[in-house]
N, C-alpha and C positions, 0 to 999 in steps of 0.2 A: 568284813568278817563274814565267814561262811555261815549259812543256815545250819541249825542243829538238826532239823528234820526237813530235808529237801522236799519230800512228798507232801508234808503238811504245808510247806510254803507254796508249792505249786497249786495245791487245792485252794488255798486262800486267794492266790492271784486269780485263778479261774473264776471264783465266786465274785471277786471284786469287779472283774471285767464284765461278767454276765449281769451283775446287779447295777452296773454303771456307777459304782462308787470308787472306781479306779480307772486308769487309762493305760493304753499301750505306751504312750509317751512317758508316763510315770514309771512303768515297769522296765521299758527297754532303753530309755534315755532319749536324748535329742535327735538321734538318727533312727528313730523308731520306724519311719516310713521306709527307709532303705533296708532295714532288717526284715520288715514284712514283705517287701518286694523280692528280696532274696529267697524267702520261704516260698512265695508264689512261684518263682522261677523253678525252684526245686520240685514243687508239686507238679507243675506243668511238664517238666522233664520226665518224671515218673509216669504220668498219663501218656505222654507221647511214645514212651517205650513199653507200654503195656504192663507197667508195674503198679502195684498198690502201695501208695505212700503209707508209712507206718501210722501217721496221724489219722488216717481214715479207717484203720483196722479196728474191728470190734473185738471184745473179749472172746467171742465165739470163733474168731479166726476169719469171719466174713468181712466184707468191705461195706462201709456206710454208703447208702445211695444218696443222691441229691448233692454230691460234692460240687457239681458243676452249676448249681443254682444258687442265687442269692437268697437272703432271708424272705424276700417277697416273691419267690419263685420265678424270677427272671433269669434267663440263661446267661451265664458268664461267657463273654466273648473270649475265645482263645487267641 
C-alpha cells in the first residue's frame, strides 16, 4: 500500500535513521547494501563530471560542503 503522505513518510524515515531507532536494512530491504552502493556510484559519477548531486544541494541553491568526509572528518577514498 502506498503512503498517504510521501513527504511525511520520508521525514519519519530520516528521523528514525538519525536517531538510530531504524535501519537502512529495515527501510530498503535485504539488498540494502547494494542499493546504497548504487547511490554511492551515482554520487561519484556526478563528482567526476563536475556536477552537483541533488542530494547535496541546499535550499539556497548552493552545495553542502564536506560531502567527501566521513562523520569523523576522515577523507573518503575515491
